N, C-alpha and C positions, 0 to 999 in steps of 0.2 A: 660565315661566307663573306670573305673580304673582296672577292672578285665577282663582278656581275656576269658570270658565265654559268650556264646550266645545260645539262643534257635533257632531251625530251623524247620519250618513246610512246608512240600512238597518236596519230593525227587524224582522229575520226571526227564525228559531229561535235564532240566536246573538246577533244584535244587540240584540234587545229586553232580554234579561236583563243583557247587558253595560251597556246604558244605564241600566237600573234600578239596578244596583249603583253606578254613578256617582252617581245621585241619592241613594242610601242613604248614600254616603260624603260627602255635602255639596256635590257639584258641581251647578252650574246647567247643565242640559242642554237645548239647543234642537235639535230633531230634524226631519229631513225623511224621509218614507217614501213610496213609490209609492202604497200603499193607506192610507186614512185611519183604518181601525180600530185599527191599532197605535198611531198617534199619539194617538188618543182614550184608549187604555189608559195610555199614558205620561203624558198630562196628569193622569190620576187619581192618579198617583204624584208629581206635582209638576213634571213636565217641561213644556217649552214647545214649541209647534208652529211650524215654519217653512213658509211657503207655497212656497218654492223653495230649491234648494241655493245659488243666488246670494245669497240673503238671509243666508247664514251667513258672508259674506265677511269680516266684522270679528271673527269669533271667533279667539282666539289659537291654537286647535287645532281641526281638523275631522277627525273620525274617519269612515272609510268602511268599512262591513262589508257588502259586496255579493258576489255569487257569483264574479266574476272581474274582471280588470283592465278588460276591455272595457266592463263595466257601470259601473265607476268612471269611466272616461274619458268615457263618455256623460253620466253624472250630473254630472260636474264641469265639463263644457264651458261652461255658463252662468257658473259661478263664475270660470273662467279668463278668460272674456270680460270680466267685471266688473273683474277685476284688471288686464287690459290697459288699461282706461279709467282706472283709479285704483288704484295699487298698494296692497296691504295693508301693515299695520305690519311692520317688520322682525322676523324670528323667528317669523312665522306658520308653523304646522306642519300639513301634510296627512298624516294618519296612516292608512296603508293596513294594515288588520288582516285582510284577506282573504288566502286562499292564492293567490298570483299568481306569474307567471314572474319569476325573479330578474333576468334580463336586461331584460325588458320594464318592470319597475318602475324600473330605472335610467333608461331612456329617458323614462318618465313624469316622473321627477324633473327631468330637463333641461327638459321641456315646462313644468312648473310654475315652475321657476326663471326661464325666459324670460318667461312670461306675467305673472309677478308683479314683474318688474323686479329680480329677485334677492332679493326680500324674503321669499319663502315657500320652504320646503323640504319634501321628501317624506321621511317616516320609514316604513320598512316594518316592521310589527310583527305578523306573523301569530301565531295562537294555537293551542294544543293543549289538549285537555281536554274537548272536546265540549260538548253542551248542559248536562250536569251541572256541568262546570267553569264554564261561563258563568253558570249560575244561582247557584252557590255562591261565585263570585268567586275561584276557585282555579285559573284558567287559567295555563298556562305561556306566556309571551310572549317571542318571539324577535325581537330588534330589530336593524335595519340602519340605522345613522345615524352621523354624527360624534359624538365624545364630548360636544361642546357641545350638539348637538341632542338627544342621548339624555338628558342631565341635565335639559334643559328639559321633556321629556315624561315623565320617570319618575313624577311625582306622579299624573298622570291614568292611566297604565298600572297603577300599583300599586293603584288603586281597582277594577281588574277582574281582577287576577291575583296569585298569591302568588310566582311565580317570574318575574322580569323581568330579562333579561340581554341586554347588547349583544353581538352576535356579530361585528360588524365594520361596514364602511361600508354605504351604501345597497345593498340586494340581498342582504346576508348573512343578514338575518332570513328572507327568502323561501327562501334556499338551505337554512337550518337546518330550515325547515318541510318542504321537499321531502324532506330526509333523514328527518324524523319520519314523513312519509307513506309513504316507502319501507318503514319498519319496520312501521307500523300496517297498511298495505295488504297486504303479503306475509304478515305474521303472522296477520291475520284470515283470509286465504285458506288458510294452512296449517292453522289451527284448523278451518276449514270442511271441508277435505279430511279431517282426522282425524275430525270428527264424522260425516261421511257414511260413511266407511270403517267406523267403529266400529258405527254403527247398522245398516248393511247386513250386518254380520257377526254381529249379534245382541247387541251390547254396549250397555249404557245409557250415553248420552253424558254425563249429569250425573255419574255415578259416575266416568267417565273424567276429567272435568274436575276433580273433587275430588282425585284422586290426582296429576294433572298440576300442580295448584296447589301441592302440597307439595314439588315437585321443581324441577329446573332449568328446566322448561318454564313455570313460573309467571311471570305478567307482568300488568301493568295491562290489557293488551289482553284476556287471558284472563278477568280479573276482571270487566271491563265488558261485553265482547262475548260471552263464553262463554255466559252464561245465555240471551241472545237466540238464539244459534246452536242451543243445545239445545232451546229452546222453539219454534223456527221463528217467532220474533217479529220481523217485518220492518217494524213501524210506524216511520216515519222519524224519527230523531233528527238525521239529516243524510243527504241523498241519496247513494246509492252511486255515482252517475255522476260525482261530483266527484273520486272517487279516481282515475278514469281521467285526468282533467285534471291532477291533482297528480303522478301518476307520469310523465306526459309531461314535466313540468317537470324531473323527475329525469333523464330521458334528454337533455333539452336541456342541462342543466348538466354532465352527464357527458361529453357530446360536446365541450363547450368546455374541459373539464379533461383530456380524454384518459383518462377513467376507465372501466373496464369495470363494467357494472351488469347482470349477467345476471338477477338476481332482479327488478329493476325492469322489464326488458324482458319477462319472462314475465308480470309483473303487468299491464302495459299491455295485453297480448293478452287476458288473462283478463277484465279489467274492460271491455274493448271488447266481448267476447263477452256479458258481463252486460247491457250497454246494448242490444246487438243483440237480446237475448232480451226486451226490453221491461221490464227490472227496475230501470232506473236511478233511478227516483224513490223507491224503497224504501230501507230502512236498509242500511248497509254489510254487515250480517249476511246480507243476501239473496245474497251471494256463495255461500252454501251451496246455495241453490236453483239458481243458475247451474251449480254443479258437479254437482248432482243431475241436472240436465237433460242434462249431458254424459255421465253414467254409462250403463252398459250396461243398457238397459231389458229385455233378454231374461233377465237374471238377477234372480230375486226376492229381495229383502232377507230376512234370516232373522228380523228382529224382527217 
C-alpha cells in the first residue's frame, strides 16, 4: 500500500473510533455506513463519504467492521459485482476486522478471489481491546494472511492497534480471535458467578475484586469488566449476544481440529440463556444478571 488511502465500511461502536484513528494517523478515509449520522461525524474529522460500498472499488484496501460475516457478504455484494465487470488493481485487500467464522472467512476469500479475477485478497484481522482499545488505538490485531499480504496491510493496521501479529494463513486471525473470546467469555462468566456468590453471601464485591487483582486471579478482564460487574453497569460497550456467536466459532473450530472444549461448550449454553432472557443487547457484564436470574430466588441474599 503505497498510498495512504483506505475504504472503511461500518462506523459502529468499534468502527467509528478505528476510522477516526486512521484519520489522526494521516490516512485518507472514505467510508460507507448504513446510517448517515456517523458519516457526518466522520466528515467533521476530515473523512470522506461514499454513497455505496461499490464506490470504494478502487481503494487499495477496504476495511469491513460489521457484526458478522453475513453482514459483510451482503454489504460487499455490489462491490464484487463491480469487480466482476472490471477487475480491481492487483493487490487490492479486503480486510475483515469483525469476529467471524474461521472456515467461513476462507470461503469468502475464495469468493473475492474469483470475483476480482484473482486481483483482490481477503485478510482476516479481528481485534481485541473493546471500545476503549478502539478509541485509544491500542487494539490487539490478529491477522490471517500470506506473509506478502500481511506486509502490505501492516501500515494501515498499525494505525489502529499497538499489537499486530500474523497468526498464519487466511482464517488464522479469526481462529486466534475465537481463542481470545473463549478466554474473555468464560472469564467474565466466572467473575460474574464470583460476584453474585460473594454478594449473596454478604461480601462486598469491590473488596473481593481488589484482593483478586493482587493475586493469580488478576487479569485484564478483571480490570476492565470487574467494575461493571460490581456496579451492575450494563450500558453496552459491545452487545453480550455477540459472545454467543463467537463461542460457537470455537465449537466449530474445535470440531474440525478434534479438540475438546468443555469450557466453550458451557459458555455457549450460558450465553444462549442470556439471549433467551432478553439481555443480549446489553454489555457483556450483563452475564451477571443472567446468572442472578438462574439463582435460587427462595434464598434471600445476606447483603
